[in-house]
Each structure stands twice: as C-alpha cells, then as structure tokens.
C-alpha positions in Angstrom: -34.3 26.6 -42.3 -31.2 24.8 -43.5 -32.1 21.8 -45.7 -29.0 19.5 -45.9 -27.9 17.9 -42.6 -24.7 16.4 -42.0 -22.0 15.3 -39.4 -18.4 14.9 -40.7 -14.9 14.8 -39.2 -12.3 17.0 -40.7 -8.6 16.6 -40.6 -8.3 18.6 -37.5 -10.5 16.1 -35.5 -13.2 18.5 -35.5 -16.9 17.5 -36.2 -18.4 19.7 -38.7 -22.3 19.8 -38.3 -24.6 21.3 -40.8 -28.4 21.7 -41.0 -31.1 22.2 -38.5 -30.9 20.4 -35.2 -34.5 19.8 -34.6 -37.1 16.9 -33.9 -37.2 16.3 -37.6 -33.5 15.9 -38.1 -31.9 14.5 -34.9 -32.7 10.8 -35.6 -30.9 10.9 -38.9 -28.0 12.9 -37.4 -27.7 10.6 -34.6 -27.3 7.6 -36.9 -24.8 9.3 -39.1 -22.9 10.7 -36.1 -22.7 7.3 -34.5 -20.8 5.9 -37.5 -18.4 9.0 -37.6 -17.8 8.9 -33.8 -17.0 5.1 -33.9 -14.4 5.9 -36.6 -13.1 8.8 -34.7 -12.2 6.5 -31.7 -11.8 9.2 -29.1 -10.0 11.8 -31.4 -12.8 14.4 -31.5 -12.0 17.7 -29.8 -14.6 20.1 -30.9 -18.0 20.4 -32.7 -18.2 23.2 -35.2 -21.9 24.4 -35.6 -21.1 27.2 -38.1 -23.4 25.4 -40.6 -26.2 24.9 -38.2 -29.6 26.7 -38.8 -32.4 26.1 -36.3 -31.9 24.4 -32.8 -34.7 23.1 -30.7 -34.6 21.0 -27.4 -34.1 17.8 -29.5 -31.0 19.3 -30.9 -29.8 20.3 -27.4 -30.3 16.8 -26.3 -28.3 15.5 -29.3 -25.4 17.9 -28.6 -25.3 16.7 -25.0 -25.4 13.1 -26.2 -22.5 13.7 -28.5 -20.5 15.2 -25.6 -21.2 12.2 -23.4 -20.4 9.8 -26.2 -17.0 11.2 -26.9 -15.8 10.9 -23.2 -13.8 14.0 -23.9 -13.9 16.4 -21.1 -12.5 19.2 -23.2 -15.0 18.8 -26.2 -15.8 22.4 -27.3 -18.8 23.7 -29.1 -17.8 26.3 -31.6 -19.9 28.8 -33.5 -23.0 28.0 -31.5 -26.1 29.6 -32.9 -27.8 32.2 -30.7 -30.8 30.2 -30.3 -28.7 27.2 -29.0 -27.1 29.5 -26.4 -30.4 30.8 -25.3 -32.0 27.3 -25.1 -29.1 25.9 -23.1 -29.4 29.0 -20.6 -33.2 28.3 -20.5 -32.7 24.6 -19.7 -29.8 25.4 -17.2 -27.5 23.2 -19.5 -24.9 26.1 -20.4 -22.4 24.6 -17.9 -22.8 21.2 -19.6 -21.8 22.6 -23.1 -18.5 24.3 -23.6 -19.5 27.1 -25.9 -16.1 28.4 -26.7 -16.5 31.7 -24.9 -20.2 32.3 -25.7 -21.9 33.6 -22.5 -25.6 33.2 -22.7 -26.8 36.8 -21.8 
C-alpha cells in the first residue's frame, strides 16, 4: 500500500499520479485532479502512474474519467501497474486506456 496520494502536473504537461487508486482514495484524488486539470486547460498529454500502488475498479473508473475530462484523444497512460492492466482487460476496457505499449496478457 502506498500512503501518500497525489495528482500533479509537471513541466512536460504530464500528470504524475501517486498513491493507491482505490475506493478509499479516489474521491480525494478526483477533487485534487479537478483543480489541476482546470489549470492545465487542455495541455495534458499523459498520465504517469509510476508512483501508483494498488488499483481497484474505482481507480480504473477514475482513470477513464480523467481521460474523458481531458478531451485528448492521444492521452497516454504510462507506467501502468500490472494490476491495472489486468483489471482493464477483465473489464474489457483495455482499448479505452492507452497503456503505452502494455499489452494485457
């Protein structure tokens, strides 16, 4: 389990996500990300999940919401944890997320 959760925008217009994406954390991350996405005003190009620990279906739903909120058809999800890739496949959502070459086996 990763304790600190966060959603920040770096200098390369990449959202850096940290912490667990679970039922316990998504509400806070949604509020935090809404403020960041409003300031980004359409600049966001990718989500970096290198700092993410656990992901459940709530986290998958939040990722899909972030993708929809950006309005960017080329938004990439980078460094996706294995459990996210597996969950996306299980939910038949792998084509909705651009997992930067990660093929859910």
